[in-house]
C-alpha positions in Angstrom: 0.7 8.8 -27.6 -1.8 5.4 -29.6 -3.5 3.5 -27.0 -3.0 -0.5 -27.4 -7.1 -0.6 -26.4 -9.6 -1.4 -28.9 -13.2 -0.3 -27.8 -15.5 -2.6 -29.0 -18.6 0.1 -29.9 -22.1 -1.4 -30.2 -24.1 -0.8 -33.0 -26.8 1.6 -30.8 -25.1 4.2 -28.1 -27.4 6.5 -26.5 -26.6 8.5 -23.9 -26.8 5.7 -20.7 -23.9 3.7 -22.6 -21.7 6.9 -23.2 -22.3 7.8 -19.4 -21.6 4.8 -18.2 -18.1 4.4 -20.5 -17.0 7.7 -19.5 -17.0 6.5 -15.9 -15.1 3.2 -16.1 -12.7 5.3 -18.3 -11.9 7.7 -15.2 -12.4 5.3 -12.4 -9.7 3.6 -14.4 -7.6 6.8 -14.6 -7.7 7.5 -11.1 -6.4 4.5 -10.5 -3.7 4.4 -12.4 -2.8 8.3 -10.9 -3.1 7.0 -7.5 -0.4 4.1 -8.3 1.3 6.4 -10.3 2.0 9.0 -6.9 2.0 6.0 -4.7 5.3 4.4 -7.4 6.8 8.4 -6.7 6.1 8.9 -3.0 8.7 4.8 -2.7 11.3 7.8 -5.5 11.7 10.3 -3.1 10.5 8.5 -0.1 7.8 11.4 0.9 4.9 12.5 0.1 3.4 14.0 -2.4 0.4 15.9 -4.0 -2.0 13.8 -6.0 -1.6 14.2 -9.3 -5.7 14.8 -10.0 -7.7 16.6 -7.1 -10.4 13.5 -6.6 -13.8 15.6 -7.4 -16.2 13.7 -4.8 -13.6 15.0 -2.0 -15.0 17.6 0.0 -13.2 20.0 0.9 -11.5 20.0 4.9 -13.7 21.6 8.0 -11.6 24.7 9.5 -12.3 24.5 13.5 -10.3 27.8 15.1 -8.3 26.9 17.9 -10.5 28.6 20.6 -12.8 26.1 18.7 -11.3 22.4 19.9 -9.5 24.4 22.9 -13.4 24.2 23.6 -14.5 20.9 22.3 -11.1 19.4 24.4 -12.8 20.9 27.6 -15.9 20.0 27.0 -14.9 16.4 26.6 -12.9 16.0 29.7 -15.0 17.4 31.2 -17.4 14.1 30.2 -14.5 12.1 30.7 -14.4 12.9 34.2 -17.9 12.3 34.9 -18.1 9.3 33.9 -15.4 8.2 36.0 -16.7 9.8 38.9 -20.0 7.5 38.9 -18.3 4.7 38.0 -15.8 5.5 41.6 -13.2 3.1 42.4 -13.6 0.1 40.6 -14.0 -2.5 43.3 -12.0 -5.8 43.6 -14.4 -8.6 43.9 -11.8 -10.6 46.0 -8.2 -9.5 47.6 -5.1 -9.7 45.6 -4.5 -13.7 45.9 -0.2 -14.2 46.2 2.0 -17.1 46.6 3.5 -17.7 49.4 7.2 -19.0 49.2 6.6 -22.5 50.4 4.7 -22.4 47.0 7.0 -20.7 44.3 9.3 -23.3 45.7 7.6 -26.5 44.8 6.7 -25.0 41.8 9.9 -24.9 41.3 11.0 -28.1 42.7 7.8 -30.1 40.4 9.0 -28.1 37.1 12.6 -29.0 37.7 11.2 -32.6 38.4 9.9 -32.3 34.9 12.3 -31.6 33.0 14.6 -33.9 34.5 12.5 -36.7 33.1 12.0 -34.2 29.7 15.7 -34.4 29.8 16.1 -38.2 30.3 13.9 -39.8 27.6 15.9 -38.1 24.4 
C-alpha cells in the first residue's frame, strides 16, 4: 500500500533526527492501533487483546492467594486499631427534633407563600 504522506527529508540526516523520526512514527502507530482496537470492540461488543503489545509495559506481578489473605488480614487489623483509637464518634450537641407544632407552622407558612405566588400569576 502506498502512503499518501510524503516525508521531507533534511539535507543532512543525523542519527538524532532519524531516532526522533522513528519515535514519532512508532507513537503514531501505537495511537492508530489503539483506535483500531476500540473500533473492533464497538463491532463485537467485547474486549479484544491489543494488536501490538506495548514495549514499555511491565509484566504484572503475580501474588499468591495466601499472600493476598495475609495482606487483607493486616489491613483489617490496621483499620480495627484506627477505629479502636478513635472510639465512638461523639456528638458535640444532641440531635434536634422538630415538634408537631413547629412542623405545622412551617407547613402553613409554605401553603400561604404558594397561595400568594399563585395569585400573582
